[in-house]
C-alpha positions in Angstrom: 4.3 13.0 5.6 4.9 9.8 3.6 8.3 9.4 5.2 6.6 9.5 8.7 4.1 6.9 7.5 6.8 4.7 6.2 8.8 4.9 9.4 5.6 4.0 11.3 5.4 0.8 9.2 8.9 -0.1 10.2 8.0 0.6 13.9 5.0 -1.6 13.6 7.2 -4.4 12.2 9.7 -3.9 15.1 6.8 -4.0 17.6 5.5 -7.2 16.1 8.8 -8.9 16.4 9.4 -7.6 19.9 5.9 -8.6 21.1 6.0 -11.9 19.2 2.5 -11.1 18.1 2.0 -12.1 14.4 -1.7 -11.2 14.6 -0.6 -7.6 14.0 1.2 -8.4 10.7 -1.7 -7.1 8.6 -1.2 -3.7 10.1 2.1 -3.3 8.2 2.4 -6.1 5.6 0.4 -6.4 2.4 -1.5 -9.7 1.7 0.4 -10.2 -1.5 3.8 -9.5 0.1 6.7 -10.5 -2.1 9.8 -11.7 -0.2 13.2 -12.0 -2.0 14.7 -13.9 0.9 15.0 -17.5 -0.3 13.8 -19.0 3.0 10.6 -17.0 3.2 7.8 -17.7 0.7 5.7 -14.9 -0.7 2.4 -13.8 1.0 1.4 -12.5 4.4 0.6 -16.0 5.7 4.1 -17.3 4.8 5.7 -14.2 6.4 3.7 -14.8 9.6 4.6 -18.5 9.6 8.3 -17.6 9.2 8.2 -15.3 12.2 6.3 -17.9 14.3 9.2 -20.3 13.6 11.7 -17.6 14.7 9.7 -17.0 17.9 9.6 -20.7 18.7 13.4 -21.1 18.1 14.3 -17.8 19.9 11.5 -17.1 22.4 13.3 -14.1 23.8 14.2 -12.6 20.3 14.4 -8.8 20.2 15.1 -6.4 17.3 16.4 -2.9 17.4 16.3 -0.5 14.4 19.5 1.4 14.2 18.9 3.2 10.9 15.7 3.8 8.9 16.0 5.7 5.7 13.0 6.6 3.4 13.2 7.5 -0.3 9.9 7.6 -2.2 8.3 4.2 -1.9 11.4 2.5 -0.5 12.5 2.0 3.1 16.0 0.8 4.0 17.1 -0.1 7.5 19.8 -1.6 9.6 18.5 -3.9 12.3 20.1 -5.9 15.1 18.4 -9.1 16.3 19.4 -11.1 19.5 17.9 -14.1 21.2 18.7 -17.4 22.9 18.4 -20.5 20.7 15.9 -22.6 22.6 14.1 -24.4 19.8 14.8 -25.9 16.4 16.1 -23.4 13.9 16.5 -24.6 10.3 16.9 -28.2 11.5 19.3 -27.3 14.3 18.2 -28.4 17.7 18.3 -25.9 20.6 21.9 -25.1 21.7 21.1 -22.6 24.5 23.5 -20.2 22.8 22.8 -16.5 22.4 22.6 -15.3 18.8 23.2 -11.7 17.7 23.2 -10.5 14.1 22.5 -7.6 12.0 20.4 -7.3 8.8 20.1 -4.8 6.1 16.5 -4.7 4.9 14.8 -2.8 2.0 11.0 -2.7 1.6 8.8 -1.3 -1.2 5.7 0.3 0.1 2.4 0.1 -1.8 -1.0 1.3 -0.7 0.4 2.1 2.7 1.8 -1.4 3.4 5.1 -3.3 3.1 4.6 -4.9 -0.3 8.0 -6.3 -1.2 11.2 -7.1 0.8 14.9 -7.7 0.3 17.4 -8.4 3.0 21.1 -9.3 3.5 22.0 -11.6 6.4 25.3 -13.3 7.3 23.8 -16.8 7.6 27.2 -18.5 8.0 28.0 -16.1 10.9 24.6 -16.8 12.5 25.2 -20.6 12.5 28.8 -20.2 13.6 27.4 -18.5 16.8 25.3 -21.6 17.3 28.3 -23.9 16.9 27.1 -25.2 13.5 28.9 -25.3 10.2 26.4 -23.6 7.9 28.1 -24.9 4.7 27.8 -28.5 6.0 24.1 -27.9 6.5 23.8 -26.8 2.9 25.6 -30.0 1.7 28.5 -28.0 0.3 
């Protein structure tokens, strides 16, 4: 039964992204949410603000869950995001280009909510699709 509840949390996350409605974030994300992604601060408010920025930069962004695996209090998934770059994204003005990328995400569930998150993204590949040198943005 816990596995079904954990999968429902991931579906609620996917629904939030696809509806662009961060008002639902409390239905699946814990207030003290810890995020191990260096561009997302901890806390539910920071998580909501991050997704608002994504929705502004990619107003047609969609996510598809390809795999969702549950083991105890952990959820792992492979997700595919796509959208059109129509607003500023990490300082890069809109290019009108389509972006498509995959992520591998792991969450820890506590008290029925997503309490902690890790992910792996190919940021260089994402910016390459936008015609931007990611490493130049980083000052490398």
